[in-house]
Each structure stands twice: as C-alpha cells, then as structure tokens.
C-alpha positions as CSV (number, residue, x, y, z in Angstrom):
1,N,0.0,0.0,0.0
2,T,1.9,3.0,-1.3
3,G,-0.3,5.3,0.8
4,K,1.2,3.8,3.9
5,S,4.7,2.9,2.7
6,P,6.6,4.0,-0.4
7,K,9.2,1.4,0.5
8,H,8.1,-1.7,-1.4
9,S,8.5,-5.4,-0.7
10,L,9.4,-7.3,-3.8
11,S,10.0,-10.9,-4.9
12,F,11.9,-12.8,-7.6
13,R,9.7,-15.4,-9.3
14,F,11.5,-18.1,-11.3
15,R,9.3,-19.7,-14.0
16,A,10.1,-21.7,-17.1
17,E,8.1,-19.2,-19.2
18,Y,10.7,-16.5,-18.2
19,G,13.8,-18.6,-18.6
20,A,15.3,-21.0,-16.0
21,G,12.5,-22.6,-14.1
22,K,14.4,-22.3,-10.7
23,L,17.1,-20.2,-9.2
24,R,20.0,-22.6,-8.6
25,E,22.3,-21.0,-6.0
26,N,23.5,-21.8,-2.5
27,L,22.0,-18.6,-1.1
28,F,21.9,-20.0,2.5
29,P,25.1,-22.0,3.1
30,D,23.9,-23.4,6.4
31,G,20.8,-24.9,4.7
32,P,20.3,-28.0,2.5
33,V,18.2,-26.3,-0.2
34,S,19.9,-24.6,-3.2
35,E,17.0,-24.4,-5.7
36,F,14.2,-21.9,-5.3
37,N,11.0,-21.0,-7.1
38,V,10.6,-17.7,-5.2
39,I,12.9,-15.4,-3.2
40,V,11.3,-12.6,-1.2
41,L,12.7,-9.1,-0.4
42,R,10.8,-7.9,2.6
43,A,10.8,-4.1,3.2
44,G,9.2,-4.1,6.6
45,Y,6.5,-1.7,7.8
46,N,5.5,-2.4,11.5
47,N,8.2,-1.3,13.9
48,S,10.1,0.5,11.2
49,W,11.0,4.1,10.5
50,I,8.3,4.4,7.8
51,H,5.4,3.5,10.0
52,S,2.7,6.1,10.7
53,N,2.9,5.5,14.5
54,S,5.8,7.3,16.3
55,G,6.0,4.5,18.9
56,Q,6.6,1.9,16.3
57,R,9.1,4.2,14.5
58,R,11.1,4.4,17.7
59,R,11.4,0.6,17.7
60,G,12.6,0.5,14.1
61,S,15.2,-2.2,13.6
62,M,14.6,-4.3,10.4
63,I,15.3,-7.5,12.4
64,R,12.1,-8.7,14.1
65,D,10.4,-10.6,11.3
66,Q,13.5,-12.7,10.5
67,W,14.3,-13.1,14.2
68,A,11.1,-15.0,14.6
69,R,11.8,-17.4,11.7
70,E,15.4,-17.8,13.1
71,A,13.9,-18.7,16.5
72,M,12.0,-21.5,14.8
73,L,15.2,-22.7,13.1
74,D,17.0,-22.7,16.4
75,M,14.1,-24.7,17.9
76,G,14.8,-27.5,15.5
77,H,12.7,-26.8,12.4
78,P,15.0,-26.7,9.3
79,D,12.2,-25.4,7.0
80,A,11.3,-22.4,9.2
81,G,12.6,-20.0,6.6
82,R,16.2,-18.7,6.3
83,G,17.1,-15.1,5.5
84,F,19.6,-12.3,5.8
85,M,19.7,-8.5,5.3
86,V,20.7,-6.9,2.0
87,H,21.1,-3.5,0.4
88,L,18.7,-3.3,-2.5
89,F,19.4,-1.3,-5.7
90,I,17.0,-1.2,-8.7
91,N,18.5,0.3,-11.9
92,G,21.0,2.1,-9.8
93,L,18.4,3.6,-7.3
94,Y,18.9,2.7,-3.7
95,W,15.8,1.3,-2.1
96,G,17.2,0.6,1.4
97,V,17.8,-2.4,3.6
98,H,15.6,-5.4,2.8
99,N,15.2,-8.9,4.3
100,L,16.0,-11.5,1.7
101,C,14.3,-14.7,2.7
102,E,12.6,-17.9,1.6
103,R,8.9,-18.0,1.0
104,Q,7.2,-21.0,2.7
105,D,4.9,-22.4,0.1
106,A,4.3,-25.9,-1.3
107,A,7.6,-26.0,-3.2
108,H,9.4,-25.0,0.0
109,Y,7.7,-27.7,2.1
110,A,8.6,-30.3,-0.5
111,A,12.2,-29.2,-0.7
112,Y,12.7,-29.6,3.0
113,N,10.3,-32.4,3.9
114,G,9.7,-34.4,0.7
115,G,6.5,-34.8,-1.2
116,D,5.3,-33.5,-4.6
117,E,5.0,-29.7,-4.7
118,D,2.3,-30.0,-7.3
119,T,0.0,-31.9,-5.0
120,L,0.7,-30.1,-1.6
121,D,-1.4,-27.3,-0.2
122,A,-0.1,-24.0,1.1
123,R,-1.8,-21.0,2.7
124,N,-0.8,-17.3,3.1
125,G,-3.3,-16.4,5.8
126,S,-6.8,-17.0,4.5
127,D,-5.6,-17.5,0.9
128,F,-4.7,-20.9,-0.5
129,I,-1.7,-20.1,-2.7
130,D,-1.3,-23.8,-3.6
131,G,-3.8,-26.6,-3.7
132,N,-7.2,-26.3,-1.9
133,S,-8.9,-26.5,1.4
134,N,-9.8,-30.2,1.5
135,A,-6.8,-31.5,3.6
136,W,-6.9,-28.4,5.8
137,N,-10.5,-29.1,6.7
138,T,-9.7,-32.8,7.3
139,M,-6.9,-31.7,9.7
140,K,-9.2,-29.5,11.7
141,S,-11.8,-32.3,11.9
142,V,-9.2,-34.8,13.1
143,V,-8.0,-32.4,15.8
144,A,-11.6,-31.7,16.9
145,A,-12.1,-35.5,17.4
146,R,-9.2,-35.5,19.9
147,N,-7.5,-38.7,18.7
148,W,-3.9,-38.1,19.7
149,T,-2.4,-40.7,17.3
150,R,-4.4,-39.4,14.3
151,I,-3.6,-35.7,15.2
152,Q,0.1,-36.4,15.0
153,Q,-0.4,-37.7,11.5
154,V,-2.1,-34.6,10.1
155,L,-0.5,-31.9,12.2
156,D,3.2,-31.4,12.9
157,V,2.6,-30.9,16.7
158,D,6.1,-29.8,17.6
159,T,6.1,-27.1,15.0
160,Y,2.6,-26.0,16.1
161,I,3.7,-25.8,19.8
162,D,7.0,-24.0,19.0
163,Y,5.1,-21.5,16.8
164,Q,2.8,-20.7,19.8
165,I,5.9,-20.3,22.1
166,V,7.7,-17.9,19.7
167,N,4.7,-15.8,19.2
168,R,3.9,-15.6,23.0
169,Y,7.5,-14.9,23.8
170,G,7.4,-12.1,21.2
171,G,3.9,-10.9,22.4
172,N,2.7,-10.9,18.8
173,G,-0.3,-8.6,18.7
174,D,-0.6,-8.6,14.9
175,L,-1.6,-12.2,14.2
176,K,-4.9,-12.4,12.3
177,S,-7.1,-15.3,11.3
178,N,-6.7,-14.1,7.7
179,G,-3.1,-13.0,7.6
180,N,0.5,-12.6,8.9
181,W,1.2,-16.4,8.9
182,R,1.8,-19.2,6.5
183,A,1.1,-22.9,6.5
184,A,1.8,-25.8,4.2
185,G,1.2,-29.6,4.0
186,G,-1.9,-31.6,3.4
187,G,-2.6,-32.6,-0.2
188,P,-4.2,-35.9,-1.2
189,R,-1.7,-37.8,1.0
190,R,-2.8,-35.7,4.0
191,I,0.8,-34.9,4.9
192,A,1.2,-33.2,8.3
193,W,0.5,-29.5,8.2
194,K,3.2,-27.1,9.4
195,L,2.8,-23.5,10.6
196,Y,5.4,-20.9,9.5
197,S,6.2,-17.5,11.0
198,W,5.6,-14.7,8.5
199,D,5.2,-11.0,8.9
200,G,6.1,-11.2,12.6
201,E,7.1,-7.5,12.9
202,R,4.9,-6.7,16.0
203,I,7.0,-8.6,18.5
204,L,9.6,-7.9,21.2
205,E,7.8,-4.8,22.5
206,G,6.8,-5.0,26.1
207,Q,8.7,-7.5,28.3
208,T,6.0,-8.1,30.9
209,S,2.9,-8.6,28.6
210,T,2.3,-12.3,28.0
211,P,-1.1,-12.6,26.2
212,Q,-2.0,-15.8,24.4
213,P,-1.4,-15.1,20.7
214,L,-4.2,-15.9,18.2
215,D,-4.2,-19.4,16.9
216,P,-4.2,-19.3,13.0
217,M,-5.4,-22.8,12.7
218,G,-8.3,-22.5,15.1
219,V,-7.6,-25.8,16.8
220,R,-6.0,-24.8,20.1
221,S,-9.1,-25.2,22.3
222,Y,-9.3,-28.9,21.4
223,L,-5.6,-29.5,21.9
224,D,-5.5,-27.6,25.2
225,S,-8.0,-30.0,26.6
226,M,-5.8,-33.1,26.0
227,S,-3.3,-34.3,28.6
228,E,-0.9,-35.7,26.0
229,Y,-0.7,-32.4,24.2
230,K,-0.1,-30.5,27.4
231,L,2.7,-32.8,28.5
232,R,4.2,-32.5,25.0
233,F,4.0,-28.7,25.4
234,G,5.9,-29.1,28.7
235,D,8.5,-31.1,26.9
236,R,9.0,-28.4,24.4
237,L,9.3,-25.7,27.1
238,Q,11.9,-27.9,28.9
239,K,13.9,-28.1,25.7
240,H,13.8,-24.5,24.8
241,F,13.9,-22.6,28.2
242,F,16.6,-24.6,30.0
243,N,20.2,-25.7,29.5
244,G,21.1,-23.2,26.8
245,G,17.9,-23.8,24.8
246,A,16.6,-21.7,22.0
247,M,14.5,-19.4,24.2
248,T,16.9,-18.8,27.0
249,P,18.0,-15.2,27.5
250,D,21.5,-15.6,26.0
251,A,20.2,-17.5,23.0
252,C,17.5,-14.9,22.2
253,M,20.0,-12.0,22.6
254,A,22.6,-13.8,20.4
255,R,19.9,-14.3,17.8
256,W,19.2,-10.6,17.7
257,M,22.9,-9.7,17.5
258,K,23.3,-12.2,14.6
259,F,21.5,-9.7,12.5
260,A,22.3,-6.5,14.4
261,T,26.0,-6.9,14.0
262,P,26.1,-6.9,10.2
263,L,23.5,-4.1,10.2
264,D,25.5,-1.9,12.6
265,R,26.9,0.2,9.7
266,A,24.4,-0.8,7.0
267,I,21.5,0.8,8.9
268,I,23.1,4.2,8.3
269,A,22.2,3.8,4.6
270,E,18.7,2.9,5.6
271,S,18.5,6.1,7.7
272,A,19.8,8.1,4.7
273,R,17.1,6.6,2.4
274,W,14.0,6.4,4.7
275,G,14.9,8.0,8.1
276,D,13.3,11.3,7.2
277,H,10.1,9.9,5.6
278,R,8.0,10.7,8.6
279,R,10.2,13.1,10.6
280,N,12.8,15.8,10.3
281,P,15.4,15.3,11.7
282,E,15.6,11.8,10.6
283,Y,15.7,8.5,12.6
284,T,19.3,7.4,12.9
285,R,21.6,4.6,14.0
286,N,23.1,6.5,16.9
287,G,19.7,7.7,18.0
288,E,16.8,5.3,17.8
289,W,18.4,2.1,16.4
290,L,21.1,1.7,19.0
291,T,18.6,2.7,21.7
292,E,16.3,0.0,20.7
293,R,19.1,-2.6,20.5
294,N,20.2,-1.7,24.0
295,R,16.7,-1.8,25.4
296,L,16.2,-5.3,24.1
297,N,19.6,-6.5,25.3
298,N,19.4,-4.9,28.7
299,S,15.7,-4.9,29.6
300,Y,13.8,-7.3,27.4
301,F,15.8,-10.5,26.8
302,P,17.2,-10.9,30.4
303,V,13.7,-11.2,31.9
304,R,11.4,-12.3,29.1
305,S,12.1,-16.1,29.2
306,N,11.1,-16.3,32.9
307,N,8.0,-14.2,32.4
308,V,6.7,-16.4,29.6
309,L,7.7,-19.7,31.3
310,A,5.9,-18.6,34.5
311,R,2.8,-17.8,32.6
312,Y,2.8,-21.2,31.0
313,E,3.4,-22.9,34.4
314,S,0.4,-21.0,35.9
315,Q,-1.8,-22.3,33.1
316,G,-0.8,-26.0,33.5
317,F,1.4,-26.3,30.4
318,Y,4.5,-27.2,32.5
319,P,4.3,-30.1,34.9
320,S,4.1,-29.5,38.6
321,I,7.3,-31.5,39.2
322,D,10.6,-30.4,37.7
323,A,12.5,-32.5,35.2
324,P,15.5,-34.3,36.6
325,T,19.0,-32.8,36.2
326,F,22.3,-34.3,35.2
327,R,25.5,-34.2,37.2
328,I,29.0,-35.4,36.5
329,G,30.1,-36.2,40.0
330,N,28.7,-33.2,42.0
331,S,28.8,-30.7,39.1
332,P,25.9,-29.9,36.8
333,Q,26.6,-30.9,33.2
334,H,24.0,-31.1,30.5
335,G,25.7,-33.5,28.1
336,G,29.2,-33.4,26.7
337,V,32.3,-35.4,27.4
338,I,32.6,-37.3,30.7
339,A,36.1,-36.6,31.8
340,S,38.3,-39.5,32.9
341,G,37.3,-40.6,36.4
342,G,33.9,-38.9,36.1
343,F,30.6,-40.5,36.5
344,L,27.0,-39.6,35.6
345,R,24.4,-39.0,38.2
346,I,20.7,-37.9,37.9
347,L,18.9,-35.9,40.5
348,G,15.1,-35.4,40.7
349,T,11.8,-35.7,42.5
350,G,10.1,-39.0,43.1
351,T,11.2,-42.0,41.0
352,I,13.5,-41.2,38.0
353,Y,13.2,-43.2,34.8
354,Y,15.8,-43.0,32.1
355,T,16.5,-44.7,28.7
356,L,19.6,-45.2,26.6
357,D,17.9,-46.4,23.4
358,G,16.4,-43.1,22.3
359,S,12.9,-43.9,23.5
360,D,10.7,-41.9,25.9
361,P,10.7,-43.3,29.5
362,R,6.9,-42.7,29.4
363,L,4.6,-44.4,27.0
364,Q,1.7,-42.7,25.4
365,G,-1.2,-42.8,27.9
366,G,1.1,-42.6,30.9
367,A,2.5,-46.1,31.4
368,I,6.2,-46.7,32.2
369,N,8.3,-47.7,29.1
370,P,9.6,-51.3,29.7
371,S,12.9,-50.1,28.3
372,A,13.3,-47.5,31.0
373,T,15.4,-48.0,34.1
374,A,14.1,-46.8,37.5
375,I,16.5,-45.1,39.9
376,T,16.3,-42.8,43.0
377,S,17.6,-39.3,43.0
378,G,21.4,-39.1,43.0
379,A,22.0,-42.6,41.7
380,T,24.9,-43.3,39.3
381,V,24.1,-44.2,35.7
382,S,26.5,-46.6,34.0
383,L,26.8,-45.8,30.3
384,P,28.0,-48.7,28.1
385,A,28.8,-46.3,25.2
386,S,28.5,-42.7,24.2
387,G,24.9,-41.8,23.5
388,L,21.6,-40.1,24.3
389,V,20.2,-40.2,27.8
390,R,16.4,-39.4,28.0
391,V,14.9,-38.9,31.5
392,R,11.7,-38.1,33.3
393,A,10.7,-38.0,37.0
394,R,7.4,-39.5,38.2
395,S,5.6,-38.8,41.5
396,G,2.4,-40.7,41.8
397,S,0.7,-40.4,38.4
398,V,2.4,-37.1,37.6
399,W,5.2,-37.1,35.1
400,S,7.8,-34.4,34.7
401,A,8.7,-32.9,31.3
402,L,11.2,-34.9,29.3
403,D,14.9,-33.9,29.4
404,E,17.7,-35.4,27.3
405,A,21.4,-34.9,26.7
406,T,24.1,-36.7,24.8
407,F,27.2,-37.8,26.8
408,Y,30.5,-39.0,25.3
409,L,33.0,-41.4,26.8
410,E,35.7,-40.4,24.4
411,P,36.9,-36.8,23.5
412,L,35.3,-35.0,20.6
413,A,37.5,-34.8,17.5
414,T,39.6,-31.7,17.0
415,P,41.2,-30.5,13.7
416,G,44.5,-32.0,14.8
417,D,43.0,-35.5,15.1
418,L,41.6,-35.9,11.6
419,H,42.9,-35.9,8.0
420,V,41.1,-36.1,4.7
421,E,42.6,-39.3,3.3
422,E,40.8,-39.6,-0.1
423,V,38.4,-37.6,-2.2
424,N,37.1,-39.8,-5.0
425,Y,35.7,-37.3,-7.6
426,H,35.1,-37.9,-11.3
427,P,34.9,-41.7,-10.8
428,A,35.3,-44.2,-13.5
429,P,32.1,-45.2,-15.4
430,A,30.3,-48.4,-14.3
431,S,31.7,-51.6,-15.7
432,A,29.4,-54.2,-17.3
433,L,29.5,-56.4,-14.2
434,E,28.6,-53.4,-12.0
435,K,25.6,-52.6,-14.3
436,V,24.4,-56.2,-14.0
437,A,24.6,-56.0,-10.2
438,A,22.8,-52.7,-10.1
439,A,20.0,-54.1,-12.3
440,A,19.5,-56.9,-9.8
441,L,18.9,-54.5,-6.8
442,P,15.4,-54.6,-5.2
443,T,15.0,-51.2,-6.9
444,P,17.1,-51.5,-10.1
445,K,19.6,-48.8,-11.1
446,L,21.1,-48.1,-14.4
447,L,24.4,-46.6,-13.1
448,T,24.7,-44.4,-16.2
449,N,25.9,-41.6,-13.9
450,A,29.4,-42.3,-12.7
451,D,29.1,-39.7,-10.0
452,L,27.1,-42.2,-7.9
453,F,30.5,-43.8,-7.0
454,E,31.8,-40.6,-5.4
455,F,33.1,-40.8,-1.8
456,I,35.3,-39.1,0.8
457,E,37.3,-40.8,3.4
458,I,38.6,-39.2,6.6
459,C,41.0,-40.9,9.1
460,N,41.8,-40.5,12.8
461,F,45.6,-39.9,13.0
462,S,45.6,-39.5,16.8
463,A,46.6,-42.1,19.3
464,D,43.2,-42.2,20.9
465,A,39.6,-42.9,19.9
466,V,37.6,-39.8,19.1
467,N,33.9,-39.1,18.6
468,L,32.9,-37.4,15.3
469,D,29.6,-36.0,16.5
470,G,29.1,-32.6,14.9
471,V,32.0,-33.0,12.4
472,K,30.6,-31.8,9.1
473,F,31.3,-31.1,5.5
474,D,29.5,-27.9,4.5
475,A,31.3,-26.7,1.4
476,G,31.3,-28.8,-1.7
477,I,29.0,-31.4,-0.2
478,D,26.8,-31.5,2.9
479,F,27.1,-34.1,5.6
480,T,27.2,-34.0,9.4
481,F,28.4,-37.0,11.5
482,G,26.3,-38.1,14.4
483,N,27.5,-40.1,17.4
484,T,30.3,-42.0,15.6
485,V,33.4,-43.4,17.4
486,L,36.6,-43.5,15.3
487,G,39.4,-45.5,16.8
488,P,43.1,-44.6,16.4
489,G,44.2,-45.1,12.8
490,A,40.6,-45.9,11.8
491,C,38.8,-44.3,8.8
492,A,35.3,-43.4,7.9
493,V,33.8,-43.2,4.5
494,V,30.8,-41.0,3.4
495,V,29.4,-41.7,0.0
496,K,27.1,-40.3,-2.7
497,D,25.1,-43.4,-3.2
498,P,25.4,-46.4,-0.7
499,E,24.1,-49.0,-3.2
500,A,26.5,-48.0,-6.0
501,F,29.4,-47.8,-3.5
502,A,28.6,-51.2,-2.1
503,I,28.7,-52.7,-5.6
504,R,32.1,-51.3,-6.4
505,Y,33.6,-51.6,-2.9
506,P,31.9,-54.6,-1.3
507,G,32.3,-55.0,2.5
508,V,33.6,-51.4,3.1
509,P,31.6,-49.8,6.0
510,I,29.7,-46.7,5.1
511,A,29.5,-43.9,7.7
512,G,26.8,-41.9,5.9
513,T,25.5,-40.4,2.7
514,F,26.2,-36.9,1.7
515,T,24.1,-34.5,-0.4
516,G,25.4,-32.5,-3.3
517,N,28.1,-33.5,-5.8
518,L,31.9,-33.3,-6.0
519,D,32.8,-31.0,-8.9
520,N,34.7,-32.9,-11.6
521,D,36.6,-29.7,-12.4
522,G,37.8,-29.2,-8.8
523,E,36.5,-27.2,-5.9
524,N,37.1,-26.2,-2.3
525,I,35.8,-28.7,0.3
526,A,35.5,-27.7,3.9
527,L,35.5,-30.2,6.8
528,I,34.5,-28.4,10.0
529,V,35.9,-30.0,13.1
530,G,35.4,-28.4,16.6
531,G,35.0,-24.9,15.1
532,G,38.1,-25.2,12.8
533,D,38.5,-26.1,9.1
534,I,40.6,-28.9,7.7
C-alpha cells in the first residue's frame, strides 16, 4: 500500500516461461536447499522508520520478522525460513535495507520435507496459494475428534507448539485469522500441516505482557483439553527454556545480535534513504536504532524467558514436578564429554526413569516404558557407550517434562585429530558387471551416472579414539556426522550413493550419505571440526 509505505517489498519469481525454471544458487550456506521458485525481499513496515505511528518508529530495527523465523530454526525446524539482510538497488536507485528470505509455500515444504510440490497445499493467511482446502478441513476435523495418534499424522505438533511459544514470547499482537502467517502440507496424501512464521514484525515490544497469541489454525481449544498435548507442550518448554535452549535469554539475545552486528553500519544507509520519511530530523543509527538494541539486550531479553515460562506454568502447560537434572560427580553438566574418572548421576523428584535407546521413558497414555530403568535421586548411571540419555521423573501419576542430553565417553574430534585421506571425484564409469549388479537390486539402477560412485574418506591420526559427533562437510558437499566413534588409525567413508558404492567396494563400511556432488573440475571442500576447518 503505497499510501502507507513508499518502500516496497518485492520478490523474484522463477518460472520456465521467463527462462530458467528455478534459481539454482547456494543462497543459504547453512541450509540443505539450493533451488528456489521464489525469493522474497521484505521491506518491513511495522516497527520501522516508515510506520505512521511514532511509537513503532522508535522501535525500528529491520530484524524482528527474521528473528522469529530464526527462532523456529533454532528450535529444530530446518524449514522455518532462512534469511539475511541486503542493500537493494534497482536500476541504480537505492531502495534501502531489505530482508532477503525464503517463502514458505508448497515447493518450500517439498524441498525440506519431501512430497510433490504440485500436490501439496499452502496458505498465506486465508488464501490458499497452492492446492485447496480439503486437507486443511480434514486436519481440523481430526483435531476436533481429539484422537492423539491421528492428530500427529495430520499436524506437525512440535512445530505447532513452537510457533505458539515464539509468538507468545514475542507478544505478537498482529496475528490475524486471515493473515500474517503461512502454512503448508496436506494434499491428497494428508501430509502433516506445518505453521510458519511470517510478517512477525509486531513482536519484542513489552517485556511483561504475555497474552495468548491468536491461533491461526483455530484448533488450540481442542488441543489444550488433551493431557498428551499439554505434556508435549511441557517437553518443548523444557527443551527451549533450560540448559542453553533456543528461548533462554542468552540465545535470544545472540539471535538478535546475529542480525544487528552486520546491520550496525548498514543501517546508516537505511537512515539516509528512509529515516526522514515521517520526521525531520531523521531517525538514525546513533539515536533510535542503538537505543532499541540496548533496550532489548538490557531490559527485554534478560527477563522475558522467565516471564513467559511462569505464565505457561500457571496455566498448567509445564508439569508440577521439575524435570531431573544431570550431574558429572557433583557438578551440573547437561551433556558433553565425561572426563576420565567422572561418573554420571541424575537428580530429581520421586522416581526417576531413564532410557539409553532413544525412546521416551513414558509411553503414550502414561505407562512406564519397559525399556526404562528406574532409579532414585542421586543414583549413578552406567553408560555402556556414548549416546543419548532421556529422562523423566514420576511422582504418583504425575510425570515431569522430558529432558535429554548426549554424553560422550571419548573426546570429541579436533582439527588435529583428523585428516582427509581420499576424495574420490570424477569416478570411472560403471563396468558391465557393475551394471548387472545394479540391475539386480530390489529397486534396479542403471548406473549411467558415474558420479554415484563418489566418496570421501577421513581418518583419525591421533593415538586415541575420538567421537565425530558434529564434524561436518559444509562446502562442496553437505554431511554431518552423528555419534560415531573412530578408533586410532581408523577411517570413515561418506558416499554419494550407498548401493552404488557397495557394488564397487563390497564390504567397506559406510559412515553416511552426503548430499550435493563433487565437482569434476575441482572445488574447495570444507571439513568443519570443533569450530576449525581442515
């Protein structure tokens, strides 16, 4: 609306009728997607220097909308919507700072979660921008029936809960039933619907106000009446508000500064272009922008997490007994390496139940998982190997929220431990015998693409076993190791295609499968180990 804002949001639309059907570019190096139908350039209006309200202009920052999507990313949702800030010029004319970001539509959902973008549904508020309303209406009917198993099939419950948390933390007063949010999923296969943060500019204003944000899906009243949902909500609060989680004060402040730091000088250009649109003298970096940054860092983020958590507790969304805590000896430690001579203890209320196989100590319905081990507070837990420990406390019939942490019995790998032993790019074409073997697979392959034989091998050159958890390739190819122990002198191989690799190199263990391709003409490949490159 040019009457409100002469600074326009824009988008790039990539269609075959214009030329290339997609943009193929690694715009977001930390993400797995490098093909896009749409890229959006968001100008911002609420809480910006061009808003008609002076209170909103004083809070102008250019960060809030992407901060909310970034919060969802940090909470564990890779498809939340990546973005960063850019200077925008059109035919040489400067249009100010814009937020370049992904648009969460059917193609976006399919790129991150699988499925056919041509059959998925997507909404921008009340408008179905892809597909139709059939699966949406089915989802709402299923939730209204309160069948927990079926609900989890048609609604991504964790995304739904985390969306509620982010918007309550931010105090979003601008959510509408017909706009300022996106959703995708559904289709004829009734794939689970996911909510996406969009146009979240009216957040991070008052640090004490904690109203319940509007529910875009209109299903919250049914879910709030279900004990399974409320405990799952408590589990998400435990994950995000404790032990360095995504909604702790330090994490929320760091997320703001992730965008504020590169904007620190760039915002001067925004001030020059739009700072005087509503006022003379203009809004500036040294005046309003830094003042708002300091208000958030000094007054908002330090207290907001406790305010929101206390509100959820008072409404019964966090259990009445606390989740157990981990100790190494007598010192609190939430995961990490157990130093030589150390031992794991768990403290809590009532009876404590833990598992080492990745399962929940509590079964759906409230029964005790047969795989769980019961201990009393302060007991020592013997770990047979590095791995995930999941734990709950139980007092009577009341369960605590779930907590979990990964502990390692060997040191995590450092750059000095590992060496890239072999990079097998531009492999030889498949032989006749290999083609015969591929044709005999349960799902036959032609092996006409020799790149399927690509692999990379890394070796441990230290004198001790190391754990590769978190070691990753993120340039050239994408792969992140999980909890993988590599003995002294041992090697690990990651491959392009496990079946093709097994045909050519039978019996060689495979540590994982990477995405992307090794460039036959050569390229830089980064192996990130403990914060350093090899």
